[in-house]
Backbone bond lengths (Angstrom), bond angles and torsions (degrees), N, CA, C in turn:
res aa  C-N    CA-C-N  psi(-1)  N-CA   C-N-CA  omega(-1)  CA-C   N-CA-C  phi
1 M - - - 1.454 - - 1.528 109.41 -
2 R 1.302 114.57 134.58 1.452 119.13 -178.39 1.525 109.86 -73.36
3 M 1.352 117.12 136.07 1.466 122.41 178.66 1.519 109.00 -72.13
4 K 1.322 115.44 132.72 1.456 119.54 176.02 1.523 110.36 -64.91
5 R 1.334 114.98 148.70 1.458 119.98 -174.23 1.530 111.66 -60.42
6 R 1.333 118.30 -40.79 1.461 119.83 -178.01 1.525 111.72 -68.10
7 D 1.377 117.36 -33.66 1.468 119.86 176.49 1.512 110.94 -67.33
8 F 1.360 115.79 -38.72 1.473 120.34 178.59 1.531 110.29 -62.14
9 I 1.349 116.41 -43.65 1.460 120.82 -179.58 1.528 110.68 -64.29
10 R 1.358 116.48 -43.05 1.463 120.28 -178.60 1.521 111.05 -63.39
11 R 1.325 118.39 -44.91 1.463 121.51 -178.45 1.527 111.45 -69.32
12 S 1.317 116.00 -35.38 1.463 119.48 177.81 1.520 111.04 -65.11
13 A 1.348 115.30 -40.47 1.463 119.36 179.11 1.520 110.79 -64.65
14 L 1.340 116.24 -39.48 1.464 120.45 178.51 1.516 110.52 -63.05
15 A 1.298 117.84 -44.84 1.461 121.94 179.75 1.520 111.53 -63.26
16 T 1.328 115.43 -41.07 1.469 119.34 178.20 1.517 111.34 -62.06
17 G 1.351 116.64 -39.60 1.452 120.35 178.80 1.506 112.12 -64.38
18 L 1.343 116.91 -40.19 1.460 120.06 178.37 1.506 111.66 -65.17
19 V 1.299 116.92 -38.86 1.467 120.47 177.94 1.518 110.24 -64.04
20 A 1.338 115.51 -41.59 1.460 118.98 -179.67 1.517 111.46 -63.53
21 L 1.339 116.99 -37.31 1.455 120.61 -178.69 1.516 112.70 -76.94
22 C 1.303 117.88 -39.72 1.457 121.31 -168.26 1.511 114.28 -114.16
23 G 1.322 117.39 -12.63 1.457 119.28 -174.71 1.521 109.14 87.27
24 P 1.305 119.47 149.02 1.451 121.65 -175.34 1.524 112.72 -70.59
25 W 1.336 117.39 -16.42 1.464 120.57 -175.78 1.522 112.75 -104.95
26 L 1.368 119.01 -2.34 1.455 121.21 -170.19 1.516 110.21 -125.37
27 P 1.336 118.84 117.32 1.459 121.00 176.35 1.525 110.22 -60.73
28 A 1.327 116.89 151.57 1.455 121.46 -175.51 1.518 112.02 -57.95
29 A 1.343 118.01 -40.82 1.455 121.07 -177.36 1.517 112.07 -62.09
30 E 1.334 117.65 -29.82 1.449 120.94 -176.46 1.521 112.52 -85.03
31 A 1.330 118.08 -2.09 1.448 120.90 179.87 1.524 111.96 -77.84
32 R 1.336 117.24 -13.25 1.451 120.91 179.00 1.525 110.69 -70.15
33 P 1.344 117.73 152.19 1.466 120.11 179.83 1.522 111.72 -58.88
34 Q 1.318 116.38 141.38 1.456 121.45 179.03 1.524 111.71 -88.34
35 T 1.340 117.17 -25.47 1.456 121.99 178.21 1.527 109.46 -131.11
36 F 1.318 116.08 166.41 1.456 120.91 -178.68 1.528 110.92 -71.11
37 D 1.315 114.96 142.86 1.460 122.22 174.65 1.529 107.33 -101.80
38 P 1.328 118.62 115.86 1.470 119.41 -177.63 1.523 113.46 -61.17
39 F 1.324 116.46 -24.22 1.457 120.07 -176.78 1.529 111.92 -112.92
40 G 1.323 115.63 11.64 1.452 119.67 177.46 1.525 111.07 -70.01
41 P 1.335 117.23 155.49 1.466 120.64 -176.08 1.522 113.02 -74.57
42 V 1.316 116.22 138.05 1.460 123.28 173.30 1.522 107.68 -135.32
43 T 1.316 116.41 157.51 1.459 122.29 176.00 1.513 109.11 -114.98
44 L 1.325 116.53 134.70 1.459 121.11 179.36 1.528 109.49 -78.36
45 G 1.321 115.36 97.30 1.458 120.58 178.33 1.506 112.01 55.23
46 R 1.325 115.30 -132.58 1.464 120.83 -179.08 1.525 111.78 -96.87
47 T 1.322 117.24 12.57 1.463 119.92 177.60 1.520 109.73 -74.42
48 R 1.329 115.33 174.30 1.464 120.54 174.28 1.522 111.19 -92.86
49 V 1.327 116.26 8.69 1.462 120.67 -177.27 1.530 109.73 -85.98
50 R 1.333 114.37 106.38 1.462 121.39 178.17 1.522 107.29 -111.73
51 T 1.321 116.70 126.74 1.450 119.97 -169.36 1.521 110.25 -151.42
52 S 1.334 117.17 -167.06 1.469 120.97 -179.28 1.522 111.08 -88.76
53 R 1.320 116.07 154.05 1.467 120.28 178.42 1.534 110.59 -64.04
54 F 1.333 116.68 -38.38 1.462 120.61 177.46 1.515 109.39 -88.89
55 C 1.329 115.45 135.61 1.460 122.71 175.95 1.517 108.22 -121.72
56 L 1.325 116.75 135.36 1.458 120.30 176.28 1.526 109.06 -86.41
57 G 1.334 115.72 111.61 1.451 120.92 173.92 1.516 110.29 -77.95
58 T 1.334 116.67 152.06 1.474 120.43 -177.02 1.517 112.00 -129.62
59 G 1.334 117.36 20.27 1.458 118.84 -172.20 1.515 115.78 -119.49
60 M 1.321 117.96 25.90 1.460 118.73 178.54 1.525 110.19 -59.44
61 R 1.333 115.06 124.16 1.470 122.63 -177.69 1.532 109.69 53.30
62 G 1.334 114.62 48.84 1.452 119.90 -175.13 1.519 113.05 -87.76
63 G 1.321 115.51 147.51 1.452 122.06 175.51 1.516 110.49 166.94
64 N 1.346 115.57 148.95 1.462 121.83 178.53 1.529 111.64 55.86
65 R 1.349 115.50 37.33 1.464 124.18 179.26 1.532 112.66 61.33
66 Q 1.310 115.66 38.05 1.457 122.08 172.21 1.519 108.43 -141.60
67 S 1.314 116.06 156.95 1.463 121.80 172.43 1.519 107.62 -155.29
68 N 1.318 116.32 173.33 1.470 118.46 174.84 1.523 111.05 -56.45
69 H 1.331 116.32 -28.90 1.463 120.10 -178.67 1.532 111.37 -72.12
70 T 1.319 117.58 -44.84 1.467 118.53 177.84 1.522 110.78 -67.70
71 R 1.326 115.96 -30.90 1.463 119.67 -179.43 1.533 112.53 -71.85
72 M 1.324 117.13 -11.48 1.469 120.16 172.79 1.531 111.37 -65.10
73 G 1.322 115.74 -29.34 1.455 121.26 -170.65 1.513 110.13 98.77
74 K 1.317 115.96 153.57 1.462 122.92 -174.01 1.530 112.49 -55.94
75 E 1.319 117.90 -47.02 1.464 120.65 -174.44 1.526 111.76 -63.59
76 K 1.330 117.06 -47.67 1.465 120.12 -177.57 1.527 111.66 -70.10
77 F 1.324 116.06 -40.08 1.462 119.15 -178.97 1.526 110.59 -66.49
78 E 1.310 117.93 -45.44 1.464 119.98 179.68 1.524 111.16 -66.16
79 A 1.320 117.58 -33.48 1.470 119.86 175.99 1.525 110.55 -64.43
80 L 1.334 117.05 -39.47 1.467 120.73 177.47 1.523 110.58 -62.14
81 I 1.322 116.78 -44.25 1.469 121.04 179.20 1.526 110.58 -60.65
82 R 1.328 116.92 -48.63 1.458 120.51 -176.45 1.529 111.46 -66.40
83 E 1.325 116.97 -43.38 1.470 119.61 -179.99 1.525 110.54 -66.47
84 S 1.322 116.78 -36.09 1.458 119.84 176.57 1.533 110.47 -65.01
85 F 1.333 116.71 -42.46 1.466 120.01 175.13 1.520 110.57 -59.60
86 D 1.322 117.20 -43.94 1.460 120.96 -178.91 1.528 111.32 -61.99
87 R 1.328 117.35 -28.08 1.468 121.00 176.32 1.530 111.15 -72.62
88 G 1.353 115.94 -29.40 1.467 119.97 -177.82 1.507 114.63 135.44
89 T 1.331 117.97 -2.21 1.465 121.16 178.32 1.522 109.43 -65.57
90 R 1.330 115.22 131.82 1.460 119.75 179.54 1.526 112.68 -123.19
91 L 1.321 118.14 -9.18 1.457 121.03 -179.76 1.526 109.56 -117.51
92 F 1.340 115.27 130.38 1.458 121.78 -179.16 1.521 108.40 -124.50
93 D 1.331 115.27 124.02 1.458 122.67 -173.04 1.527 109.79 -98.92
94 L 1.337 116.19 112.84 1.458 122.96 -177.47 1.525 109.42 -116.68
95 A 1.330 116.07 175.83 1.460 121.29 173.45 1.512 109.04 -166.38
96 D 1.324 116.10 149.54 1.452 121.01 173.13 1.528 109.79 -57.52
97 L 1.318 116.45 -39.08 1.464 122.42 -179.77 1.522 112.18 -58.96
98 Y 1.343 116.73 -33.94 1.468 120.79 -174.78 1.538 113.28 -85.12
99 G 1.328 117.00 -20.36 1.459 119.64 -175.79 1.516 113.91 71.63
100 T 1.337 118.00 25.46 1.466 120.65 -173.56 1.533 113.85 -101.31
101 H 1.317 118.01 7.44 1.467 121.03 -178.94 1.531 114.81 -57.53
102 P 1.329 120.35 -41.43 1.475 119.21 -170.93 1.524 115.76 -77.08
103 Y 1.314 119.66 2.85 1.458 120.00 -166.95 1.532 115.41 -101.71
104 V 1.329 119.02 -35.41 1.470 120.62 -168.90 1.524 112.38 -67.23
105 V 1.328 117.94 -53.40 1.467 120.25 -175.50 1.533 111.83 -61.47
106 P 1.333 120.17 -45.26 1.468 118.46 175.44 1.528 113.00 -61.48
107 A 1.331 116.98 -36.93 1.467 119.56 179.21 1.520 111.68 -64.38
108 L 1.336 116.28 -29.93 1.465 121.25 -176.75 1.537 111.06 -106.62
109 K 1.315 116.37 29.83 1.461 121.12 178.67 1.529 110.62 -55.74
110 G 1.326 115.41 131.13 1.458 120.43 -178.44 1.512 113.36 93.61
111 I 1.332 117.30 -10.73 1.467 121.65 178.39 1.525 108.12 -94.78
112 A 1.317 117.31 129.50 1.465 121.03 179.52 1.530 109.80 -58.66
113 R 1.314 116.15 137.16 1.464 121.21 -175.28 1.520 112.76 -59.78
114 D 1.336 117.69 -31.15 1.458 118.88 -178.40 1.528 113.14 -77.67
115 R 1.339 117.23 1.32 1.468 120.17 177.39 1.522 112.67 -91.26
116 Y 1.324 117.48 -4.08 1.459 119.52 175.72 1.526 108.67 -145.46
117 Q 1.329 115.70 161.05 1.448 121.41 -175.34 1.535 109.73 -123.09
118 I 1.317 114.85 145.96 1.457 121.73 -177.89 1.527 109.44 -122.91
119 V 1.324 115.60 127.40 1.468 121.54 170.45 1.519 107.37 -113.28
120 T 1.331 115.80 136.97 1.459 119.63 173.28 1.520 109.19 -139.42
121 K 1.336 115.04 173.45 1.467 119.68 -169.06 1.522 110.55 -137.72
122 I 1.338 114.27 141.86 1.464 122.34 178.08 1.524 109.38 -93.64
123 W 1.325 116.31 124.03 1.459 121.52 178.25 1.531 108.53 -92.35
124 F 1.332 116.71 112.66 1.460 121.44 -175.03 1.528 112.16 -108.90
125 R 1.336 117.53 -5.87 1.456 121.38 -175.32 1.530 111.32 -83.78
126 D 1.350 116.00 165.66 1.457 120.34 174.50 1.520 109.99 -68.36
127 G 1.357 116.51 147.79 1.455 120.32 -179.61 1.515 111.24 70.51
128 G 1.317 116.17 -171.23 1.462 120.60 174.20 1.507 114.78 88.45
129 I 1.343 117.35 -41.01 1.467 122.76 175.99 1.527 108.01 -128.45
130 P 1.328 117.55 159.68 1.468 119.06 -171.53 1.527 114.84 -61.78
131 E 1.345 118.06 -37.54 1.467 120.41 -174.76 1.534 111.78 -73.89
132 K 1.314 115.64 145.69 1.459 120.06 173.87 1.526 111.12 -83.53
133 E 1.328 116.21 -30.42 1.459 120.61 -177.31 1.526 110.75 -74.61
134 R 1.337 115.83 150.33 1.466 121.73 176.17 1.532 107.76 -128.64
135 P 1.339 117.26 85.44 1.470 119.90 -179.17 1.528 111.48 -62.75
136 D 1.317 115.24 165.57 1.464 120.24 178.20 1.531 110.73 -65.22
137 A 1.333 114.96 162.36 1.465 121.56 -172.31 1.521 113.27 -60.75
138 D 1.344 118.61 -31.84 1.467 118.75 -179.38 1.523 111.06 -67.94
139 V 1.325 116.58 -37.98 1.464 120.67 177.46 1.530 110.01 -66.80
140 V 1.326 116.17 -43.01 1.461 121.44 -178.14 1.530 110.93 -66.25
141 V 1.330 116.50 -44.72 1.470 119.59 -179.06 1.523 110.74 -64.21
142 E 1.313 118.05 -37.84 1.467 120.61 177.28 1.529 110.29 -59.97
143 R 1.322 117.04 -40.94 1.464 120.17 175.66 1.525 110.93 -65.24
144 F 1.326 116.90 -42.52 1.462 120.40 178.56 1.529 111.68 -56.06
145 L 1.331 115.80 -44.35 1.465 120.16 -179.16 1.522 111.04 -59.81
146 R 1.331 116.17 -41.40 1.467 120.11 178.78 1.527 111.00 -67.39
147 E 1.316 116.53 -44.49 1.466 120.23 -177.32 1.525 111.66 -65.44
148 I 1.316 116.02 -40.98 1.465 120.58 -177.63 1.524 110.86 -77.70
149 G 1.341 116.23 -35.05 1.456 120.45 -178.36 1.511 112.51 86.38
150 T 1.343 116.08 45.58 1.461 121.35 -177.65 1.520 109.89 -140.15
151 D 1.342 116.09 161.04 1.462 121.04 179.03 1.523 112.70 -89.78
152 Y 1.319 117.14 -16.43 1.465 120.30 -178.40 1.525 109.46 -153.65
153 L 1.319 115.22 162.45 1.459 122.65 177.22 1.518 108.50 -120.86
154 D 1.314 116.33 139.05 1.464 119.50 -176.24 1.527 112.59 -76.32
155 L 1.323 116.52 -36.89 1.463 120.21 -179.05 1.527 108.71 -150.45
156 V 1.331 116.34 128.84 1.462 122.01 176.62 1.523 108.32 -121.49
157 L 1.329 115.67 129.68 1.453 121.89 -177.35 1.520 111.16 -115.76
158 L 1.321 115.92 150.26 1.452 122.04 163.27 1.521 106.11 -81.61
159 H 1.317 116.65 120.94 1.458 122.86 -164.98 1.530 111.78 -87.18
160 C 1.328 115.26 125.95 1.466 122.02 169.60 1.527 112.18 66.38
161 V 1.330 116.99 54.80 1.467 119.29 174.55 1.524 108.67 -78.66
162 T 1.318 116.03 138.19 1.468 121.32 -177.84 1.526 112.54 -128.07
163 S 1.326 117.31 -25.37 1.465 120.90 -176.59 1.523 110.94 -77.03
164 A 1.329 115.75 143.55 1.460 119.70 174.20 1.522 111.02 -66.88
165 K 1.331 117.31 -18.78 1.466 122.17 -178.46 1.523 111.80 -107.92
166 W 1.330 116.80 25.62 1.470 118.99 -178.49 1.520 111.96 -58.31
167 N 1.338 116.85 -30.50 1.461 119.36 -178.11 1.529 112.33 -74.52
168 E 1.327 117.78 -14.15 1.460 121.49 171.00 1.537 109.62 -91.43
169 E 1.296 115.80 -44.77 1.467 121.50 -175.78 1.527 112.86 -67.21
170 L 1.316 116.50 -30.52 1.469 121.34 -176.31 1.531 112.40 -111.37
171 R 1.317 116.36 20.73 1.470 120.13 -174.54 1.527 111.71 -60.66
172 R 1.322 118.79 -38.15 1.464 120.55 179.69 1.528 110.32 -59.50
173 Q 1.331 116.63 -45.40 1.464 120.42 179.99 1.530 110.96 -67.38
174 M 1.302 117.03 -36.85 1.461 121.02 177.08 1.530 110.95 -61.74
175 D 1.327 116.00 -43.48 1.468 119.97 -179.87 1.529 110.98 -64.63
176 I 1.328 116.67 -39.06 1.465 120.03 178.43 1.525 110.11 -64.52
177 L 1.329 117.03 -43.62 1.466 120.48 179.26 1.531 110.71 -64.34
178 A 1.314 117.20 -35.96 1.469 119.99 177.61 1.530 110.79 -62.65
179 K 1.343 117.01 -39.34 1.465 120.24 177.51 1.523 111.49 -66.86
180 L 1.339 116.27 -38.51 1.462 119.95 177.25 1.534 110.86 -64.68
181 K 1.305 115.50 -34.18 1.476 119.60 176.14 1.529 110.12 -66.94
182 D 1.317 117.12 -42.32 1.465 120.88 178.34 1.534 110.85 -61.10
183 K 1.323 117.33 -33.74 1.467 122.24 179.95 1.527 112.26 -79.40
184 G 1.339 117.59 -15.85 1.456 120.88 -178.12 1.518 113.47 90.41
185 T 1.325 116.95 5.14 1.468 119.95 177.98 1.516 110.50 -68.85
186 I 1.321 116.19 -36.33 1.460 121.43 171.79 1.526 107.63 -127.02
187 R 1.314 116.18 153.05 1.466 119.99 -176.80 1.526 112.47 -96.33
188 A 1.326 117.03 -24.80 1.463 121.13 -179.31 1.521 108.67 -159.03
189 H 1.349 115.64 159.51 1.462 120.17 178.60 1.523 109.87 -139.88
190 G 1.328 114.53 161.60 1.455 118.90 -178.46 1.509 111.20 -178.73
191 V 1.336 115.41 -153.47 1.461 120.98 -175.22 1.518 110.67 -139.17
192 S 1.334 113.81 153.87 1.457 122.78 168.30 1.527 105.95 -105.85
193 C 1.327 117.40 117.69 1.463 121.61 -170.68 1.527 112.19 -98.56
194 H 1.347 114.28 138.95 1.456 120.42 178.80 1.525 111.44 -133.44
195 S 1.300 116.80 31.89 1.467 122.26 168.83 1.524 107.19 -161.75
196 L 1.314 116.17 154.76 1.463 120.36 -179.96 1.521 110.51 -66.97
197 E 1.328 116.42 -36.19 1.463 120.02 179.98 1.534 110.64 -64.46
198 A 1.338 115.86 -42.31 1.466 119.32 178.09 1.521 110.82 -65.03
199 L 1.319 116.77 -38.22 1.459 121.72 179.23 1.529 110.64 -63.12
200 K 1.318 116.83 -41.30 1.472 120.94 178.94 1.520 110.74 -64.01
201 T 1.324 116.66 -38.18 1.461 119.66 177.30 1.525 111.01 -65.20
202 A 1.332 116.00 -39.47 1.467 120.22 178.83 1.523 111.43 -61.59
203 A 1.321 116.77 -31.41 1.464 120.60 -178.05 1.523 112.02 -65.85
204 T 1.325 117.40 -30.33 1.471 120.66 -174.54 1.528 113.50 -109.60
205 E 1.330 117.59 -4.62 1.468 121.04 -178.07 1.527 110.23 -84.04
206 P 1.353 117.80 114.53 1.474 120.74 -176.70 1.532 113.87 -60.04
207 W 1.325 118.59 -27.76 1.463 122.03 -178.20 1.517 112.35 -63.34
208 V 1.303 117.79 -27.19 1.465 122.13 -172.73 1.524 110.95 -73.36
209 D 1.335 116.15 123.42 1.464 121.87 173.08 1.525 111.64 -93.67
210 S 1.333 116.42 -35.05 1.463 120.40 -176.04 1.523 109.78 -153.47
211 V 1.339 115.12 150.17 1.461 121.95 -176.17 1.522 109.44 -127.69
212 H 1.330 116.01 133.58 1.464 121.98 166.55 1.531 106.85 -92.95
213 A 1.323 116.48 122.61 1.469 120.68 -176.53 1.517 110.64 -133.91
214 R 1.320 116.11 145.49 1.467 121.80 -178.13 1.526 109.38 -87.95
215 I 1.344 115.33 124.36 1.459 118.91 -174.57 1.527 111.54 -150.09
216 N 1.317 115.52 129.22 1.466 124.71 169.46 1.526 106.42 -163.18
217 P 1.317 119.19 168.06 1.473 119.09 -176.62 1.518 114.16 -82.24
218 F 1.333 118.22 0.74 1.465 121.13 -170.60 1.524 113.68 -111.88
219 K 1.344 117.90 5.24 1.466 123.28 -179.59 1.530 111.04 58.90
220 M 1.320 116.58 36.31 1.460 121.39 179.35 1.526 109.48 -91.82
221 S 1.332 117.06 118.54 1.476 122.30 179.83 1.524 110.91 53.42
222 M 1.337 116.17 39.98 1.462 121.06 -178.64 1.516 111.57 -109.34
223 D 1.327 115.69 174.15 1.457 122.17 -178.98 1.519 112.52 -90.23
224 G 1.307 116.68 2.37 1.452 122.39 -179.05 1.512 108.47 162.34
225 P 1.331 117.95 178.27 1.459 120.34 177.60 1.520 111.09 -66.32
226 P 1.335 117.51 152.02 1.473 119.75 -179.14 1.527 113.54 -52.52
227 D 1.321 118.02 -35.40 1.466 120.21 -179.26 1.523 112.34 -62.64
228 D 1.317 116.67 -25.17 1.467 120.24 177.11 1.524 112.23 -91.30
229 V 1.328 116.71 -35.34 1.465 120.92 -175.88 1.523 112.30 -76.77
230 V 1.339 116.70 -42.48 1.470 120.34 -173.35 1.528 112.92 -58.68
231 P 1.348 120.52 -45.87 1.470 118.25 178.91 1.527 113.49 -59.06
232 V 1.330 117.60 -32.13 1.461 120.29 178.34 1.527 110.10 -70.97
233 L 1.329 116.97 -40.99 1.465 119.63 176.29 1.525 110.90 -62.47
234 Q 1.310 117.01 -38.31 1.466 120.30 177.46 1.521 110.76 -64.33
235 Q 1.327 116.31 -38.64 1.463 120.84 177.49 1.531 110.88 -65.67
236 I 1.322 116.28 -42.12 1.473 120.90 178.48 1.524 110.07 -61.62
237 H 1.324 116.12 -46.95 1.467 121.14 -178.59 1.530 110.89 -64.75
238 A 1.333 116.84 -41.83 1.469 120.91 -179.74 1.518 111.46 -65.07
239 A 1.336 116.91 -24.91 1.463 121.11 178.89 1.524 112.11 -81.24
240 G 1.339 117.58 1.30 1.457 121.07 177.19 1.512 114.01 86.19
241 K 1.327 117.13 16.30 1.456 121.58 178.26 1.527 109.83 -96.14
242 G 1.323 116.67 147.96 1.453 120.24 175.66 1.518 110.96 -71.62
243 V 1.341 115.88 150.39 1.466 121.27 176.53 1.522 108.37 -129.36
244 V 1.336 115.63 117.56 1.457 122.36 174.90 1.515 107.84 -107.50
245 G 1.330 117.19 118.29 1.453 121.57 -177.87 1.520 111.28 -84.98
246 M 1.330 115.69 131.87 1.466 122.32 176.54 1.524 109.60 -115.55
247 K 1.327 116.29 166.17 1.466 123.68 176.40 1.528 111.52 60.39
248 I 1.321 116.56 31.62 1.472 121.17 178.69 1.528 109.94 -61.69
249 I 1.326 116.70 -36.74 1.469 121.50 179.74 1.536 109.39 -99.27
250 G 1.331 116.52 23.99 1.451 121.14 175.01 1.506 113.72 63.03
251 E 1.331 116.68 39.36 1.458 122.79 -177.44 1.534 111.00 56.10
252 G 1.339 114.48 38.31 1.458 121.14 177.18 1.514 115.04 90.41
253 R 1.323 117.92 -9.14 1.471 119.88 -175.98 1.520 113.59 -72.27
254 L 1.332 116.30 -16.92 1.474 119.92 177.89 1.526 111.61 -97.84
255 R 1.321 116.41 6.67 1.463 121.69 -173.36 1.524 112.90 -51.50
256 N 1.322 118.29 -37.76 1.465 121.97 -175.14 1.519 113.09 -107.21
257 D 1.330 116.39 15.23 1.468 121.05 -179.94 1.529 108.95 -116.74
258 D 1.321 116.20 92.28 1.462 120.55 -175.01 1.520 112.12 -59.88
259 E 1.318 117.33 -41.67 1.464 120.47 -176.71 1.523 111.34 -64.09
260 K 1.322 116.84 -44.18 1.465 119.23 -178.82 1.530 111.74 -73.89
261 K 1.318 117.41 -31.70 1.470 118.68 174.22 1.524 110.14 -61.05
262 D 1.312 116.31 -46.63 1.463 119.73 177.78 1.526 110.84 -59.90
263 E 1.331 115.62 -44.46 1.462 119.49 -178.45 1.525 111.49 -62.42
264 S 1.323 116.41 -41.94 1.460 119.92 -178.09 1.522 111.52 -66.88
265 I 1.317 117.43 -46.45 1.466 120.87 -179.35 1.529 109.88 -64.16
266 R 1.320 116.18 -42.07 1.471 120.18 178.35 1.528 110.67 -62.82
267 F 1.323 116.76 -41.76 1.464 121.87 179.99 1.522 111.19 -62.50
268 V 1.323 116.94 -49.36 1.463 120.88 -175.08 1.527 110.97 -66.81
269 L 1.325 117.33 -44.98 1.464 119.83 178.73 1.527 111.35 -64.96
270 G 1.322 116.01 -33.36 1.462 120.04 -178.64 1.511 114.28 -71.85
271 L 1.329 117.36 -14.69 1.461 119.93 -179.53 1.529 111.81 -66.83
272 G 1.331 116.54 -32.04 1.459 120.55 179.85 1.518 113.87 77.30
273 C 1.346 118.00 6.95 1.462 120.14 -178.36 1.525 112.11 -127.43
274 V 1.329 117.67 6.97 1.468 121.69 177.18 1.517 107.98 -110.65
275 D 1.322 116.35 115.52 1.459 120.77 -175.08 1.526 112.45 -77.46
276 V 1.326 116.38 -42.45 1.463 122.22 -170.29 1.524 109.92 -130.17
277 L 1.340 116.25 141.78 1.459 122.43 173.29 1.529 107.93 -102.49
278 N 1.319 116.61 113.41 1.458 122.85 -179.13 1.525 108.25 -100.00
279 V 1.332 116.65 108.39 1.466 121.19 -174.66 1.530 108.98 -125.25
280 G 1.327 115.61 129.63 1.459 120.90 -177.77 1.513 112.82 -83.79
281 C 1.310 116.70 60.79 1.469 121.06 -179.80 1.533 109.59 -62.10
282 E 1.333 115.56 139.67 1.457 120.66 -177.97 1.527 112.69 -109.56
283 S 1.316 116.74 6.80 1.470 121.21 175.70 1.516 107.54 -155.64
284 I 1.330 115.72 159.65 1.464 118.86 177.75 1.524 110.24 -68.33
285 A 1.330 117.81 -25.99 1.462 120.89 175.61 1.522 110.12 -63.52
286 E 1.329 117.55 -37.31 1.466 120.05 177.67 1.521 111.17 -70.51
287 V 1.327 117.78 -37.19 1.470 120.19 174.63 1.524 109.68 -59.62
288 D 1.320 116.51 -47.52 1.464 120.94 179.95 1.525 111.22 -62.38
289 D 1.320 116.77 -37.17 1.463 121.25 -179.38 1.527 110.76 -65.38
290 V 1.337 116.89 -47.48 1.455 120.20 178.77 1.534 109.90 -62.33
291 A 1.335 116.31 -43.75 1.471 120.19 -179.33 1.529 110.98 -59.85
292 A 1.325 116.90 -43.32 1.467 120.42 -179.30 1.528 110.87 -63.75
293 R 1.316 117.39 -37.39 1.465 120.40 -180.00 1.524 111.33 -71.61
294 V 1.341 116.91 -36.00 1.469 120.01 175.67 1.522 109.93 -62.45
295 R 1.325 116.87 -40.33 1.471 120.91 -177.34 1.531 112.39 -66.88
296 K 1.306 118.67 -15.37 1.460 121.47 178.91 1.515 113.22 -84.67
297 V 1.337 116.89 -13.00 1.468 120.79 -173.85 1.530 109.73 -86.85
298 P 1.350 117.41 120.90 1.473 119.51 -179.93 1.514 112.03 -70.18
299 V 1.319 115.83 144.68 1.463 121.10 175.63 1.518 108.45 -80.70
300 A 1.331 116.53 127.52 1.458 120.76 179.10 1.516 109.97 -67.50
301 R 1.310 116.62 140.17 1.468 121.72 177.92 1.513 108.57 -103.48
302 G 1.316 115.00 133.66 1.446 117.34 -178.84 1.516 111.12 -160.74
């Protein structure tokens, strides 16, 4: 049977479109990346926060509003931020505890604010920062905005939750953060977990948009062995919450062990439930090193 002219035109147009998208020599399925892109876009769960897979952490040996990053000095630290952005980093992890609020926006002067994302954390525990008082989250966030020099924050976390009942104990602060989210002052909220019990609570707490969790295959600075932590991360991810992995390089202890660095990055990416790798690189060479190792990890097909 002869093909009708309009059917011939329609099928030809479809074929031309496929060639334009995939190339005449490459099937569409094979056009997908074969390995992970450290700076490729990811979305934190069901939030509107879309950012890079690699996040520059700024809290190495952090406490009392200092960290290894602030101790570099303003010029070196801001150069690290800018060079990391130029590589493709779009997420910068800050905290009141680290004292790193004043550095990101000046380092990225001239860059539109919507081209990068900022996460910071509220320190509610005793000690850690100079003040004894712990004002409510709305007062603290207002200060954060001034210190950082921005009109909004992409993600705000309650820092270092350890209690299984943190969602009861900190409910007032959670409610305040929810109102700030409704106003657009912050785009998402969540917790940074430092115990397995707290992590389990985060998995089932509807308020949580995203979780910072410690994960590597060596149980270094983690909340438990990987066999216990991974199922909880899978539960968090399946619930539509973002997962930001911390301590991928074992809080710096794997810095000089190439084999274990590769193993850890491969392990975490292979889990399929960690959206972002948050690494406290202290030089652009370390950023490049982590990026190169991420690029070696094949993307699972399924």
